[in-house]
N, C-alpha and C positions, 0 to 999 in steps of 0.2 A: 504494500500500500504506500502511495505517496501522499503528501499533504493535499495535492490537487484531487486525487481520487477520493480520499476521505471526505474532503469538503463537498464534492459533488454528490456524495452519498448522504449528506446531511450530518456528518459526524464532526464534532468539535474536538480537536486533538489537544493534548496537554500543551503543545507548543503554541497553539492558537490562544489558549487561555493566558499563557505567560505574556504573549505579545499584546493581548487586549489590556492586561493590567499595566504594562509599561507605556502604552499609548493612550491610556484613559478612555478606552472604548469598550464596547460590549463584545464578548466572545463570538456571539452570533454574527455580528457585523464583520468581524475578521474572517469567519468561515465563508460568509457570502462573497466577500471580496476575493478570496482565494478561488472559490468556485467560478467566479466570473472571469478569472485570469488577470485581474487588475492588481493582485497582490501575490508575491512569492515569499516563501520561507526557505531560504537556502540552508538546509540542515541535513547533510548526509547522515544516514543512520549510524555509520561508523563513528563520525565525529560527535554525534549526539551521545554515544555511549562513553565518551571521554569528558571533555571540559566545555563543550559548546553550549553557549547560552543563545537560544534562537532569537532572531529578529525578523521583522517583517519589512519588506520593501514594496511600497505601493503608493499610488497617487494620493490616497486618503490618509496616509500616515505621516509621521515626522520624516523630513528629508534625511536620508542617510548619506554618509560619505565613505568612500573607499580610498585606501592608500596603496599605491603600486610600489612594490619593493622587489628585491632579488638581485642576485649577482650577475656578472657578465664575464665574458672571456677575458676582459681587461681587469676585472676585480672579482675575486672568488673567495673572500673571507667569510666563511659561514657564520662564525660567531658575531661578526660585525653586522651581518644582515639580520640575525636574530635580535640583536640590540635595537636595530632600526624598527623592526616589527613591533617590539615591545614599547618603544618610544612613541610610535604612531598611535598605538592603542591607548597609551597613557594620556595623550593629548586629545583623544576623542574619535579616532577612526572606528567606524562601525563594522567595516570588513577590511581585509587585506588581500591583495593579490600577489602571489609569488610569480614574478615574471622572469625567473632566473634563466639565463642562457649560457652560464659558464659551467665549471666543473662541479660535481657533487650535487646536481640538481635534485636527485631522488632523496638523498640524505637530508638536504636542507628543507625540502618540502615536508618530509615526515616530521622533522623537528618542529616546524611551525605548527602543523596540525596538532601535534601532541601537546604543545605548550600554550596555545592561545585559546580563548573562549569565544572569539568572534568568528564568523564565517570566513572561510579561506577559498579564494578563487585562483584559477590557473589558466594558462593557454597550453593545452596538451601538445600542440604542434612544436613548441620550443624543444621539448625533450626529445621528440622524434628527430628533429633536425640536428640536435646536438649529438645524437648517437650515430647518425649516418654521415658518410663523407659528403654527401650532397642531398638536398631535399628531393631532387629528381629521382633518387634511389628509393623513395618511400613507396610502399605498397599500402593498399587499403587495410590489410591485416596489421601492418606496423602501427597504423594509427588507431585502429579499434583496440588493439592490445594495450596501447599506451593509455587510452581513455579508461579502459577497465582497470588497469593497474592503479591509476591515480584515484579512481572511484573507490577502490578497495582501501587505499590509504586514508580516505576520509575527506577528500576534496568536496566542498559544498556547492560550488558553481564553476562552470567551465565556459570559457570563451572559445567558440569554434566558428570559423568563417565559412559557414555552409551556404550563405546566400550570394556569394560572389561567383557569378557564372562566367563561363568562357566568353559569351557574347558581350559581357560588360567591359572587357579589357580594352576594347578599341575606343571606348569613350574617354579613356585616360589621356589620349593623345593631345587633347585640348588643354590639359592642365599645366600649371607651372611647376608643381611639385610631384606629379605622378601619384604613385601609391605610397603613402607614408606609413601605413600599418605594416608592422613586421610580418604578422600572420597573413595579411592580405597579399603582400608582395611574394611571400614564399608559396602561397597557394596559386597565385597567378603564374609564377615560374614553373610550377609542376604542370599546370594545365597546358602551357605553351610547349613545354618540352615533350609532353606525351600526346599533344593534340587531342586531349580528352576533356570531358566535363569534370567539374569539381568533384573529387571523390567523397567529400563530406556531404555534399548535396545528394550524390548518388546512393550513399549508404546511410542516409538520414534515419531511416526506420531502425536500422541495426544500432545506431548510436542511441536512439531513444530507448531501446530495450535495455541497454547498459545503464543509462541515466535513471530509468524508472526503477531498476532493481535496487539502487542505492539511494534513490531520491536525490540525485544531483540535479541542480537547477541549470537549465540552459541559459547561457548569456550569448545570444546570437551576435557574433562579432561583426562590426562594420569595417570590412577590409578595404572599402573605398571611401572611408571618411576623408574629408578635405584637410589638407595640411597647410593651407594658407587661405586668406580671405578671397583671393581670386578664384579658387576652386570650389568655394562653398555653394551648396544648393544646386549642384550641376547635375547633368543627366546621369553620370556614373553613380553618384551618391543615391539618387532617388530610384534608380533602376534596382539597385541592391535592396533598398528599403522595401520595395514592392515584393520582392522574393522573401524578405524577412517576415512580412505579414502572413504570407502563405505557409511558411515553415512554422511560425508560431502557432497557427491553427492546427497544423499537423501534429506538432509536439503535444498539444493539449488533447487531441484525439487519442494519442497513445499514452495518455496519463501522466505527462511530464509538466513540470513547472517551467516557465520561460520568461525571460526579460530580454529587452532589446538594447543593444549598445548604439550610441549616437555620436555625432561629430563633436569634436575636432576644433577646427578654426571656422568661426561663423561671425560675420558682421553683426553688431548689436541689433540692428533693425530686422534681421532675418531669424532671430532666435525663436520668437513666438511662433512664427509660421512653421519652423522646423519641428517644434514640439507638438503643435496641434496636428501636423501632418502625420507624425509618427503615431500619435494616439488614434487617429482615424484609421490609418492603414493597418495597424497592428491590433486593432480592437481593444485598446486600453492596456495592453501589456506594459508592465513597468518599464520606464525609459531610464537608461543608465548612461549618462553623458560624460565625456571627457572635456571639462571646462564648461562651455566652449571658450576658446581664446578669442578675444574680440579685436585684437590688433597684432600685427606681426613684427613690430619694431622695438620690442622691449625685452630682449634677452637679459636674464638676470632678475627680471621682475614679472615673469609670467605667472607666478602665483597670484599676482594682483590682476593682470589682464584677464586671466581665466576666471577668477572669483567674481569679477564683474559679470561675465557671461553666465556663470553658474547660478548666481542669484536670480537672474532673469529666467533662466531655464527652469529652475525649481519653482519659481512663482507661477509659471504657466503649466507645470505638471510633470516635470522630470522627477523621478522618484529617488534616484541615487546619483550623486556627483562623484566623479573620480578626480581626486585632487591632482593639482599640478604644483611642482615645487619651483623655487627660484632657479634650479639647475636645468629645468626643461630646455631642450635643444642644445644644452651645453655639456652635460655629463651626468653621471649617476649622483643622486643626492647623498649628502652627508647628514649627520644627525640633526644639525640646526636647520638644514633645508627641509627635512621631514617635518620638523616642528612648525616651521613657517607655513608649509603647504597645508598641513592638517588644520592649523588655527585659521588660516585664510578661508578654508572651506567650511569649517564650523561656523564662522561668521556668515558666510553666504547661505548655508542651509538654515541657520537660525533666523536670519532676516526674512527668508522666504516663508518659513513656518509662521512667523509672527504675522506677516502680510496675508497668509492664507488662513489665519485664525485657527491653527491647530490647537487642540485642547491643552491648556496650561502652557502654551508656548511663551507667553509674555510674563509668566509668573516671576521668573528670576529678574527680568528687566525692572519690574515694579519693586521688587525687593532691593535691587541695586539702587534705585532712585531714593528709597527711604534710607538706606545705609549711607549714601552720599550726603543726604540732607542732615543726617545725624552725626556725620563725621565718624562713622563706625568703620574704621579702616580694615579691621580683620574680617568683618562681614563682607566688605567689598572684595577683598582678596578671595574669600571662599566662594563667592558667586561668579568670579571671573572665569572666562574660558581658559585662560592661562594664568592661574594664581601665582606661579613662580615669577613670571615676567612682571606682573603688576606689583608684587611686593618688592622686587628688585628695583624697579624704577622709582617707587615711592621712597624706599630707604635711601637711595642715592640723593633724591631731591630733599628729603627731610634732613639728612646729615649735612648737606650743603647749607640749607637754610638755618639749621641749628647753630652752625659755626658762625653765622652772620649775626645771630641774636645776642643780646646782652646776657651774659651768663647768670645774672641775678634774677632773670625773669622766670616765672613759673614754667617748668618744663611741660606740664600738661597743656599749657596754652598753645604749644606748637602743634598739638593734635587737632585743634578746633578751627582749622581753616585749610583751604586747599593749598597744595604745595606749588601751585602755579602763581597764585595771586598774592599770597601773604595775608596777614590778619587785617590790614587796613583796607584792602580792596576785594576781599573775599565776599562775593555776593550772597552766598548762603549764610555766612557768619553775620553779615549786615541784616539779612532778613530775620534771623533769629533775634537779633537785638530789636528790630522793629516790632516783632511780635511781643517781645517782653514789654516794650514801651506802651504798646496798645493795651496790654493787660493792666498795666499800672494806671492807665487813664480810666 
């Protein structure tokens, strides 16, 4: 039984109950959304037997964020990647994807699954490619075996580029950046070399059998996502999306959960159209977007350019946002890059949740406002998305200000004004005084 099959039979699973509690919703509502294909619960049965705490990804729920991590042939430190995974989760990643392409892929993936309580995603093609001399040597059996092996390890969702068809490749000629998806480019190379159709498309039903057995969620990969603004919303992107819609329906018919991956680089004014088009074509399947990045000229700051797009995408219905770090387009992220990327996307997701009036979404914002007005600094730190950074900045400012104060002043007075304005110009401090004067009147 998969979560989808159970929901269609009217059954509320323990995982649905947990998600309902965490989202402040009714369990029956969660079941109905799963049954309609608008909500997925990436929860491999193997991972559930370990440490996994299930989450829901869907348009009616709190916006989730994913952190991509993993080694490469240029950097293969397993322990360092595990640290990054733990760091991403510490700062708020709801899921992590192991996109390793270097040595020890299998060992690293198993460690991540065994050690984390959030859903873990992968791109199975990477391991197949790493184990072969060339991707053109791949057989359908190679890939099916890899998918089953990773499902047995406990992977919760898999990105497979099954919707990129051979006829789509010619549309790429008009692009500036061609195919920027690693999985998409490898799939296209295989099709051209063999003059055959996409093997993942051809063997889709067999893949569904494996996914259903372990309740692995499909994440239909967008192998033709745009890699620059010029290529956004083009014929290649939307041709693949049409096939995604058909495969999503087929996956549901075979009892599988499915979400859809989306672009890439999209001008700000095209984001709403892209989200709405995906929802319509894919019949409400949860949309999982990378960014989108809204301009191409800010390397080193793409956690910002993409968080702008991510907020817009989530507001219009994207269910999960894949973070982008400051290292995007430049190199693999280090620890601080992971932190910056996760926090930027937590802000984007939260802003959208507040705007979409998700249950209790604004609760902490109101608590923060009260804590600020009352100069309750510890409460402000506790409510922050990044308490460590907030406390660090405050202490630096406070120490600097304290050194400038007359040493015979009451030290507690230093707490009762903001560290930007000082006591004389602090608006909230002045308002407190005004309120006191009015009471005395």
